[in-house]
N, C-alpha and C positions, 0 to 999 in steps of 0.2 A: 127033503124036503126043505126048504128055505123058511127059516123063521120068520112070523108075521115082519118084526123090524126089519128084518134084516131084505124083504121083499119092497119095504117101503124106500127104505136108501136106494137098492136097486132103481126101483123106475123113476126118485126125485134126480139120483146121478141120469140114467139113461134122460133124464127129461131135457137137462141141461147141455149134454151130449148131444143128444140128436134131437135140434130145433123141429125139426119135421115133425114128431111124435106129435106138437102141437101139448106137450101135459101142462103148460103154466100160461097159456093163451092157444090164440089164433098166431101162426106163422106163414106167411106165404113161401112155401116151398117148392111151389111149381106152380104154372099155369094150365090151361082148361090141353085137357090129350086128343079133344075136338079140333082142335086147332092146328097148322105146320106154324108153330111159334116159337123161338127161341129168345130167351134173354140173357146176352153177354153182359155179366156183373163184373165190376172192378174194383179191389179195394188198398185202402193204407194207402191214398194219395192226396193231393196231388205233388208229382216233383214236377220240377221245372225240365227237366231233360224225358225223363223215363213215358210222363203222363203225355209229354210232346211228340214223344217219337210212336204213342199206341194211338193219338188221335187222329197221325199222317197214315199211321196203318190203316184204320177204322175210313178216313175219308177216302184213300186209294179203293176201297171196295163196297163203296157207300153201306160201311153198317152204323146202323146205330146201336149204342149199350148205355146201361147207368154206371155211375161213380159213385161209392160208395167214401166219402171224404173223411177224414180225419179235420175238426175243428184247427187244431195246432197246426198243423201244414197248409191249414186254408187259410188263415193268417199268414201267416210264413210268405206266400204265393198264392195271391186272390188272383194275379193277371191269368195264372192257369184254370183258376177255377172260372172266369167268366170264359175264357175260352173254349172252355170243357161244354157253358151251355150255349158258346153261339156257333157252334159246332151242333146245336141239336141233339146232345146228347141228356140223359136224364141225372138227376141226383139226388143222393141221399145221404143222412148222417150214416158215420162208422163210428160217432163217440168222438169227445173231443183230443184225448190223448190213446194211443195203440196199449192199454191198460191188459195184459194176459191175466188177470185175477177180477175182473169187470161182473163175470159171474158172481162171483163172492160179493159185492160191494152189497153195500145195503140201498133202497131204493132209493132214500134223499140222496145218496152219493151219485147214484144213477142218475136224478132229476137235477139235478145240478150240474152235471157234467154235458148233460142234453139241453140244457137252457143255456150254456157257455157255447156246445159247437153249433147251437143255432142261429146263437149270433155272430160268428164265425165266420160262420155263410152268408147271414144276412147281409156281414160287413161286406164280403168280399166280392156278392155280384148282387145283393139288390133281393132277391129271393128267399120263399121258404120250400122244405119239403115236407113231405107226411111219411116216407120214407127212414127207415133206420135198421140195420143190419150192427149188431153190437160188436165188438173186435170180437175176435178169434169166431163169432159166429154161436158163441153160448148163449142160451136163454136162460135167466133162471127166475122163480119165481120173482124175485125182485126188481129185474131185469122190466119182464114183461108188465107189473103194476107201474112202474115210470114209464114207461113208453105206453101206456093205454092213459095216464092222467096226462101224456103229454100230448095226446089223441095221435100217436105216431105209427103206424101199420108195422108192425115187423114183418122180417124179412128173412129168409134162410134161405136154401140153394135146395138142389136135388142134385148136385153133385160137386166137389170140389176137385180142383187139376191139380193142386197141391206144387204150383207153378212158386209160390214164394219163399221156399230154399234156396238158400244158396247155394248149394250141392243140387237141386232139381233138374235132373236131365233132359231139355226140349223135347225131344221125341218120347217121352214119355208123358209127358204134360199133354202133346197130344192124343197121344192114345188111349188117355181118359176122358181128354177130351170128347173126343171123337166117339168111344162108346157111351157118352151120356146124351150124343146128341138126338131126341127124340122131342115129338111136341110138345111144348110147353116146358121145356126144361129150363134151369134156372141154373147156370155156370158161373164159378165161383173165380176169377181170375186176377192179378195183382198188377196193375200199373206204377207200381212203388213198393222199393222194399219196406218192408214192416221195420226194420232197422238198420244201418248200415248204408253203403251206399250199394252193391252189390246189384243187377240186373236182372230183374225176374224171368225164368225162363220162358214165360209164354210169348214173349217179345219177338224170340227165335223163331217162332212156330204161326204167330198170329195171324199172319197173309195165310200162309194154307188151311190153318182154321176155318179164315171166313171164306176161302176157296169150297171148305166144305160144305157149306152152308147152304152155297147156291146149288149146288151138285147133288145134295137133297132137297132143294127144294122147301127149305126151312128159311123164315123170314126172321131177320132181329130184328127185336123191337126192345123197348126203354122197359123196363117192370111196369111205370103208371098206365102203359099201354094193354100192357098182358092182364091189368088189373081192371083196367074199363073194359080190353075187349076187342079193343079197336080193328 
């Protein structure tokens, strides 16, 4: 039998690692199962090369997605952020920097990070967003509190494709994505490497994933559209 303190620690840890449990607040992890819609989401951009490759593939297949951008990279590549918007895709915040210890930071530090990220996005594209996926996707009490105070909707995922590792195998990424395809699914992919200059494995199989959406009769929508029920 797990001691009470140990149980509390377990629940607290699972709440961070599995945001879909919504332990610390509401987290959008999937859309309604009643509609044949899927949200493809891309993290860790923008990048002047790989993000543009993703945009080209999505344009070729008529697929709409949502990009969760890092403020630091948005400041470095504002033209790419504008291209995302001009192509009709959604935008969300992914923090200012890709801090792997984000879920351990204080709510004040998270709030300051979000303010910087928002400013960077506004300076790059002149728009605001109400969507926020924390770095690594982990949601702690401090992260949830800061997001709520900032009026942001926390966005999680129904499935990771694990395409961000430099050692990821494209076919394994595709298999994970295809297994996760169902009404309301929210898939995490990457349009840029978290660090370094490797190409995310999903780029090699993104065209096939887009075709599979069509074969299954699933309509790709932005996270905003999933929320609105368009």
